[in-house]
C-alpha positions, 0 to 999 in steps of 0.5 A: 270136082267130078263129085259136082256134077250133076246127071243126065237125067237131073239136068234133064229135069233141071232144063224142064224146070227153067223152061216152065219158069221162063214161060211163066215169066214171060207170060206174066211179064218180066216187068210186073215179076220179082226180080228174086224169081229170077234167080231160081230159073237162072241157076236151073238153066245155068245147071242144065246147060253147064251141068254144074248144080250150085244147089247140089254143090251146097247141100253136099257141103252141107250134109256131106257125101251118101 
């Protein structure tokens, strides 16, 4: 399970990306934005907080460990 945790620098990137996306959602208006845009913003925030990145897990399962 340790292979699926993101490094500290990757968690910082996820946090920055989540902040940018949530700021864009806020400035656009939460009621005007399509629901699909909440998915990457939420997954980036989840990955930044926990260190578990669903996209990283899927890519390692699909392409193997390199």
